[in-house]
Structures are given as C-alpha cells and as structure tokens.
C-alpha positions as CSV (number, residue, x, y, z in Angstrom):
1,M,-21.7,-5.4,-35.4
2,D,-20.1,-4.8,-32.0
3,R,-20.7,-7.9,-29.8
4,L,-20.9,-5.9,-26.5
5,T,-23.4,-3.5,-28.0
6,S,-25.5,-6.4,-29.2
7,M,-25.4,-8.0,-25.8
8,A,-26.6,-4.8,-24.3
9,V,-29.5,-4.6,-26.7
10,F,-30.4,-8.2,-25.9
11,V,-30.3,-7.6,-22.2
12,K,-32.5,-4.5,-22.6
13,V,-35.0,-6.5,-24.7
14,V,-35.2,-9.1,-21.9
15,D,-35.5,-6.6,-19.1
16,L,-38.2,-4.5,-20.8
17,G,-40.1,-7.5,-22.3
18,S,-40.3,-6.3,-25.9
19,F,-38.3,-5.2,-28.9
20,A,-40.4,-2.0,-29.1
21,A,-39.7,-1.0,-25.5
22,A,-36.0,-1.7,-25.9
23,A,-35.9,0.3,-29.1
24,A,-37.5,3.3,-27.4
25,A,-35.2,3.1,-24.4
26,L,-32.0,2.8,-26.5
27,D,-33.2,5.3,-29.1
28,L,-32.9,2.7,-31.9
29,S,-35.3,1.6,-34.6
30,G,-37.3,-1.6,-34.1
31,P,-35.6,-3.2,-37.1
32,M,-32.1,-2.3,-35.7
33,V,-33.0,-4.0,-32.4
34,G,-33.9,-7.1,-34.4
35,K,-30.6,-7.0,-36.3
36,H,-28.7,-7.0,-33.0
37,I,-30.6,-10.1,-31.8
38,R,-30.1,-11.9,-35.1
39,F,-26.4,-11.1,-35.1
40,L,-26.0,-12.8,-31.7
41,E,-28.1,-15.8,-32.7
42,E,-26.2,-16.3,-36.0
43,R,-22.9,-15.9,-34.2
44,L,-23.8,-18.4,-31.5
45,G,-25.7,-20.7,-33.9
46,V,-28.6,-21.0,-31.5
47,R,-31.9,-19.2,-30.9
48,L,-32.1,-16.8,-27.9
49,I,-35.7,-15.6,-28.2
50,N,-38.8,-17.4,-29.5
51,R,-40.7,-14.7,-31.4
52,T,-44.3,-14.6,-32.7
53,T,-46.4,-11.8,-33.9
54,R,-48.1,-11.5,-30.5
55,R,-45.4,-12.5,-27.9
56,Q,-41.8,-13.4,-27.3
57,N,-40.1,-15.6,-24.7
58,L,-36.5,-16.7,-23.9
59,T,-35.3,-20.1,-24.9
60,D,-33.6,-22.2,-22.2
61,F,-30.2,-21.3,-23.7
62,G,-31.3,-17.6,-24.0
63,R,-32.1,-17.5,-20.3
64,T,-28.6,-18.8,-19.4
65,Y,-27.0,-16.5,-22.0
66,Y,-28.9,-13.5,-20.6
67,E,-27.4,-14.1,-17.1
68,R,-23.9,-14.3,-18.5
69,C,-24.4,-11.2,-20.6
70,R,-25.3,-9.2,-17.5
71,V,-22.1,-10.3,-15.8
72,V,-20.0,-9.4,-18.9
73,L,-21.6,-6.0,-19.3
74,A,-21.1,-5.3,-15.6
75,E,-17.4,-6.2,-15.8
76,A,-17.1,-4.0,-18.9
77,E,-18.6,-1.0,-17.1
78,A,-16.3,-1.6,-14.1
79,A,-13.3,-1.6,-16.4
80,D,-14.4,1.6,-18.0
81,A,-14.9,3.1,-14.5
82,L,-11.3,2.2,-13.7
83,A,-10.1,4.1,-16.8
84,V,-12.2,7.2,-15.7
85,D,-10.8,6.9,-12.2
86,H,-7.3,6.6,-13.5
87,L,-7.6,9.8,-15.5
88,S,-9.4,11.8,-12.8
89,E,-7.9,13.8,-10.0
90,P,-8.0,12.1,-6.6
91,R,-10.7,13.6,-4.4
92,G,-11.9,13.6,-0.9
93,K,-10.2,12.8,2.4
94,L,-7.2,10.4,2.7
95,R,-6.6,9.4,6.4
96,V,-3.1,7.9,7.0
97,T,-1.6,6.6,10.2
98,M,2.2,6.2,10.5
99,P,5.0,5.8,13.1
100,V,5.9,9.1,14.8
101,H,9.5,9.7,13.7
102,F,9.5,7.8,10.4
103,G,6.2,9.4,9.5
104,R,7.4,13.0,10.3
105,R,10.8,12.7,8.7
106,C,10.1,10.5,5.7
107,V,6.4,9.8,4.9
108,S,4.7,13.1,5.5
109,P,6.9,15.2,3.1
110,I,5.9,12.8,0.3
111,L,2.2,12.9,1.1
112,L,2.3,16.7,1.5
113,E,3.9,17.0,-1.9
114,L,1.0,14.9,-3.3
115,A,-1.5,17.2,-1.6
116,R,0.3,20.2,-3.2
117,Q,0.0,18.5,-6.6
118,Y,-3.7,17.7,-6.3
119,S,-5.8,20.5,-4.8
120,T,-8.9,18.3,-4.5
121,L,-7.2,15.9,-2.1
122,E,-7.6,16.3,1.6
123,L,-5.1,14.8,4.1
124,E,-5.5,13.7,7.7
125,L,-2.2,12.4,9.0
126,S,-1.9,10.6,12.4
127,F,1.5,10.1,13.9
128,S,1.4,7.2,16.4
129,D,3.5,4.1,17.0
130,R,0.3,2.2,18.0
131,F,-0.9,-0.3,15.5
132,A,-4.2,1.0,14.3
133,D,-7.1,-1.1,13.1
134,L,-7.8,0.4,9.7
135,A,-11.5,-0.6,9.5
136,E,-12.3,0.2,13.2
137,D,-10.3,3.4,13.3
138,G,-11.4,4.7,9.9
139,Y,-8.0,4.9,8.2
140,D,-7.5,4.6,4.5
141,L,-3.8,3.8,4.7
142,A,-1.3,2.7,7.3
143,I,2.5,2.9,7.1
144,R,4.4,0.3,9.2
145,T,8.0,-1.0,9.5
146,G,9.3,-4.4,10.4
147,Y,7.5,-7.7,10.8
148,L,3.8,-7.8,9.8
149,E,1.3,-10.2,11.1
150,N,-0.7,-11.9,8.4
151,K,-4.2,-10.5,8.7
152,T,-7.1,-11.2,6.4
153,G,-8.8,-8.3,4.6
154,L,-5.6,-6.3,4.4
155,V,-3.3,-5.7,1.4
156,A,0.4,-4.9,2.1
157,R,3.0,-3.5,-0.3
158,R,6.6,-2.9,0.5
159,V,7.5,0.6,-0.3
160,A,11.1,0.9,1.1
161,R,13.7,-0.8,3.2
162,Q,15.1,0.9,6.3
163,R,18.9,0.5,6.8
164,M,20.0,0.0,10.4
165,I,23.5,1.0,11.7
166,V,25.4,0.9,14.9
167,C,26.8,4.3,15.8
168,A,28.5,6.2,18.6
169,S,29.9,9.7,19.3
170,P,33.6,10.5,18.8
171,S,33.8,11.2,22.6
172,Y,32.5,7.8,23.4
173,I,34.9,6.1,21.0
174,E,37.8,8.1,22.5
175,R,37.0,6.9,26.0
176,H,35.9,3.3,25.3
177,G,37.4,2.3,22.0
178,R,35.8,1.3,18.8
179,P,34.2,-2.1,18.3
180,E,35.7,-3.9,15.3
181,Q,33.4,-6.9,15.1
182,L,30.1,-8.2,16.5
183,E,31.7,-9.9,19.5
184,D,33.1,-6.6,20.7
185,L,29.6,-5.2,21.3
186,A,29.4,-7.3,24.5
187,R,31.9,-5.0,26.3
188,H,30.1,-1.8,25.4
189,Q,27.1,0.0,27.0
190,A,24.2,0.6,24.7
191,I,21.2,2.9,24.6
192,V,18.3,0.7,23.4
193,Y,14.8,1.1,22.2
194,R,12.1,-0.5,24.4
195,R,8.4,0.2,24.4
196,S,6.9,-2.8,26.2
197,G,8.0,-6.4,26.8
198,P,11.6,-7.5,26.4
199,V,14.3,-5.4,24.8
200,P,14.3,-6.2,21.0
201,P,17.7,-7.5,19.8
202,W,19.9,-5.9,17.4
203,L,19.9,-7.8,14.1
204,F,22.8,-8.4,11.7
205,P,22.4,-10.3,8.4
206,R,24.2,-13.6,7.5
207,D,24.3,-15.1,4.0
208,G,21.6,-17.8,3.6
209,Q,20.9,-17.9,7.4
210,P,18.7,-16.1,9.9
211,P,20.2,-12.9,11.2
212,V,22.5,-12.8,14.2
213,E,20.6,-11.5,17.2
214,I,22.5,-9.5,19.8
215,T,21.0,-8.0,23.0
216,P,23.7,-5.6,24.2
217,K,24.2,-4.5,27.8
218,S,22.1,-1.4,28.6
219,R,21.2,0.7,31.6
220,L,19.5,3.3,29.5
221,R,16.2,2.2,27.7
222,L,14.1,4.7,25.9
223,D,10.9,4.5,23.9
224,D,11.7,7.4,21.6
225,L,14.2,7.2,18.7
226,D,15.1,10.9,18.6
227,A,15.8,10.8,22.3
228,I,18.1,7.8,21.8
229,A,19.9,9.7,19.1
230,D,20.4,12.6,21.5
231,V,21.7,10.4,24.2
232,V,24.2,8.6,22.0
233,T,25.4,11.9,20.6
234,A,26.1,13.0,24.2
235,G,28.5,10.1,24.5
236,M,26.5,7.8,26.7
237,G,26.9,4.6,24.7
238,L,26.3,2.8,21.4
239,A,23.0,2.8,19.5
240,W,21.4,0.8,16.7
241,L,19.4,3.2,14.7
242,P,17.9,3.8,11.2
243,F,20.4,5.6,9.0
244,W,17.8,8.2,7.9
245,L,17.5,9.3,11.5
246,V,21.2,9.9,12.1
247,R,22.3,10.8,8.6
248,E,22.7,14.5,9.4
249,R,24.5,13.9,12.7
250,I,27.0,11.6,10.9
251,Q,27.5,14.2,8.1
252,A,28.2,16.8,10.8
253,G,30.6,14.6,12.6
254,A,28.5,14.3,15.8
255,L,28.1,10.5,15.3
256,V,30.3,7.9,13.7
257,P,29.0,4.7,12.0
258,L,30.6,1.6,13.4
259,L,31.2,-2.0,12.0
260,P,31.5,-0.8,8.4
261,E,32.4,-4.3,7.2
262,Q,29.2,-5.7,8.7
263,P,26.2,-5.7,6.3
264,S,23.3,-3.6,7.6
265,F,20.0,-5.1,8.5
266,L,17.2,-3.9,6.4
267,Y,13.7,-3.4,8.0
268,D,10.9,-3.6,5.4
269,C,8.6,-0.6,5.3
270,Y,5.0,-1.3,4.2
271,A,1.9,0.5,3.1
272,L,-1.3,-1.3,4.2
273,W,-4.9,-0.8,3.1
274,L,-8.2,-2.6,3.3
275,Q,-8.8,-5.1,0.5
276,T,-11.6,-3.9,-1.8
277,P,-12.8,-4.8,-5.3
278,H,-11.7,-1.4,-6.6
279,M,-8.7,0.4,-5.0
280,P,-9.6,4.1,-4.7
281,R,-7.4,6.4,-6.8
282,K,-6.3,8.5,-3.9
283,I,-4.9,5.4,-2.1
284,R,-3.2,4.1,-5.3
285,L,-1.6,7.5,-5.9
286,A,-0.3,7.7,-2.3
287,V,1.1,4.2,-2.3
288,D,2.8,4.7,-5.7
289,A,4.3,8.0,-4.6
290,L,5.7,6.4,-1.4
291,A,7.2,3.5,-3.3
292,A,8.9,5.9,-5.7
293,A,10.2,8.5,-3.2
294,L,10.8,6.7,0.1
295,P,13.9,4.7,-1.0
296,Q,15.6,8.1,-1.5
297,F,15.0,9.0,2.2
298,M,16.5,5.6,3.2
299,A,19.8,5.9,1.3
C-alpha cells in the first residue's frame, strides 16, 4: 500500500472520529479503511488506535504520529502545488522598479518579451533611481546595481555584471592627449555622476586587493547618465560610464575607450524580491529571464 495514502486515511479517521465517517468521506469501503490503518500499524510495529465494537481512541503514540502525519501531508500538498505552478502560465500583475537608464535600455526589453510570451501576465514598470521599499511600495521585484545593504526579509540574486569604462571624444583626445595609465587621469577634466553627497570615486580593480579609487577633477557634475554621455561626446572631458550605455557611440566613432590595458570594474546587477515560503511563478520567470539575457546587454 502507498504510505502517504494510508497516512491520509489515518488523519481522516482521526479528524472525523470513526472509520465509517472516513470511509464515506474518502469514498472507500469500511474494510479498506481498516486495511490502511493496519498497514501503518504493522509497518511501525505499534498500535495507533485502540478499537472496540463501540468506540475508538488514539494511543499516546498515535496522537504524536497523527500530528506528524498532518505536517507530512501538508508538505506533500505544497510540493504538488509547486509542480502545478511550474507548469502553469504566470498570471496577474508583476510590478517592477528599476533604475531609469539601465531599466529602459536593458531590463524592460527582456520583461516586455516575457509579456509577449505570456498573454496572462500584466506588467507595471517603474523607472526610478530611488531605492523603493518593496513591501511598503507594493513592488514584486526591484532591479538594482552596485552595493546592496543587507536587509532582512529580502532575497537578492545577481543577474549580470555591468562593465565600466573610461572614454572620451576624439576631439578631446586631440586637444588634451590620451591618458595612458591611471596616474594620468589627474591632469584631465572629468564629467562625473553625482546625485547627492560626495562625488563617487571611479573604481579600478587590482588583483587580490580592494579596487583603486580615483576622484578626478571635475567642474561638470550631472545626475543623469545619458546627459553625461552627451557632454563627453561633445568633447568636454573624460567620463567613467557603463559600456552598454556608450557602446553605440563607440561603434560610431563618437567616443573612444581609454586605458585598454586597465581591467574594467564590474558593478553587480541584482534582482530583489520579498522572502516568502513560495516564490510566485511570475517572479521566478522574470528573474530567470533577466539572468539569462541581461549579460548579453552588458557585453
């Protein structure tokens, strides 16, 4: 006999208080219900239910075993639900928050392709560089780059790495020369990203050591990456930007990558969601799609 089936029969007998009631509820014969109980008792080598012609009651072991059976059956049902969820189409609304430029250029095309693939999936995409609170703001998923604070109740998965490069326009290089090593950056003007607080340094990897941090001279500080790319293309200075942002300008010859011998710093890109006992299929599919496709946008 199947052990899980026998456990389910045993639990039903206890819940309903009699073999006859359990047999009616499970559409089994009374003798078959008795066979399931005897199967368990013989397998365990201990009596579960004391039975007489007029009444039945659980033994002490039977009471403990009953509680464990309820847990086992609940876990089995949860496992079956996972399989059903895995095979079903994702449904309902998926609310995602992401950085403005990274989201528009790299993330949203992947999510929109997912929506094209699954007609039952609804998308609400928010483009903001503000760090949203997933629970308070009602988001299912957040996409973030760079350093993450360790927050309880959140799950983070790295889905890509963003390569940073120093670049300049041909006209700037013609007028001011080309930096050949990191020390040369000190004599060049830079266009830097600054939203609030101090200007974040440019980072350059070193083997087995923390990255070199360089804060270049700058009289132009902007809080928009596209605007920085425009200004550096106009020949106003150097910039340290994600490769995906300036790839087309480099291919067109409008910008030139600098310091080719210097390894590029890689910013981690994460998907974050609220920790739950069962990860909704719509979130799992979105995260898997991003992990599979985002690295191609970074290359």
